N, C-alpha and C positions, 0 to 999 in steps of 0.2 A: 560438506555441501555436496548435494546430488544431482548431476545437470540432468535435464531431459527435454529437447527441442525439436518441434517438427517443422521450423521455420516460420510459423503464424503464432505461435504460442511458446513462450519461455517459462518452462516450470523449474524453481530452484528448491531445494529444502535447506535450511540452515537451524545452527542451535541457538541458543538464545544468547551466546555470547555477545557482548555490544560491538566487537570488530566486525561481526558480520552485516552489519547494517553497512558501512562502508563499502563491504564485496557487493553487496546486493544493487548499492548505487552504480557501481562500477559495470556489473551485469547489464542493468537497466540502460544505462549510456548505451553501450553497444547495441542493444536490442533496438534502439531510438534510432541512433544512426543508419543502421541496416534498414530501418523501415523508412527513413526519410521524415524522422518525426522530431530533428534536432530541436524544433523550436518548442516544443513543449519540456525538453530538458530541465531546465530550472525548476519550475513548477512540478513537473512530475517525480523528479530525484528527492523534493525535499517531502512532498506527500509519501513516496516510499518509505523515508527516514522514520516520518511521524509514526506511520502504521507500523511497521516493524520493530521499533523500537516501544511503542504500547505493547505489542504482542509478546516481545521479550521481557519486558518489566513486569505486567499485569496478568497475563495468561499464565496461570497456576497450574501446571498440569506435572504428573508426573516425569522424573527424570530419564532422560533419552526421547522424550517426546520432539520432533521436529518441528518448526516451523516451514511452510511453506508458501512461496511468492509465485504469482503468475504474472505475466504481463502479455497484451494481445491488443491489436487493433480489433475494434468491434465497430461497426457502422462507421461515422464518423468522428471516432474518440480514440483515446487509449485507456484500457482499463488495466487498473492493479489491483490485484488481489492479495489479500494477506489471510492465510488460512492457519489455524491454531486447534489444540484440541481442548482448549478451555469452554465453556459455557457461559463463562463471566462476560457481561455485555461491556462495551467499552463505554465511558461517561462522559460527556462534553462538559468540561467544569469551567467556571469564570474564576481565574486565580487572582488574588492580588496584585497588583501593579507590579509590586518587588519578588513577586514569587519566580523563582528559576525554574519552573515547569508547570504541568498542567496545560498548556496552550496549543497540544499536539492538535486536537480533534477542531480546534476553533482555526486553526493554520489548513487542515486538510478541508473542513468546511469552506473556506474562504478560497482556495485556490482549485477546488475540483467545481467541476459543472454538475454533479450530482456525486453523492456518497452515502454509504449504508452497512447494515450487518444483516446478513443471510446466514441461514442454515446450510451445512454443506454435506454431501457424501460422507458418512462417516460421523465420528465423534466432533464437537467443537462447533466453531464459526468461521465463517469469511467475513471479514472487512473488507470493504471495496472501495474504490475511487475510480471516477471517469472525467477525463480533461479532454475537450473538443479538439478537433484535431482540422476542424472547418475552419475556413478564412471568415473572418468577421464574426465568430459563435458569440454569443451574448451571455452565456455562463447557465442558462437553463436553470432547472429547479434543484435544491440543495435540501439534502435529509440530515437529519440527526440532531 
């Protein structure tokens, strides 16, 4: 894990190991507390967990490539980004009711005001989600 933060953007790098998801949640909680955004904690932590888990499971990249997370305040929202070196696009699924997985992006769409996939500087993609920090926010547009 590599830490780099300037006070307003938290940038962290993670291996694909599943334990990194819990570590990333802890770092996001710290950032939210510092920014006075603890009211977003439950939703933000779940969104991060789903995006980072998806990257770890599905981003087929060469060994040694890390996944990068970025958390920051933008306008009246919290933005969570997960960068990976794979060009494979995430696919929102409609799983069977008894399926054990496949609901990650559905949860992200339900919790985030906006989310999507973008190109990034370098190889791969960025999957991002924004959660409103404005009082009385109505949810905005959802992508995906």
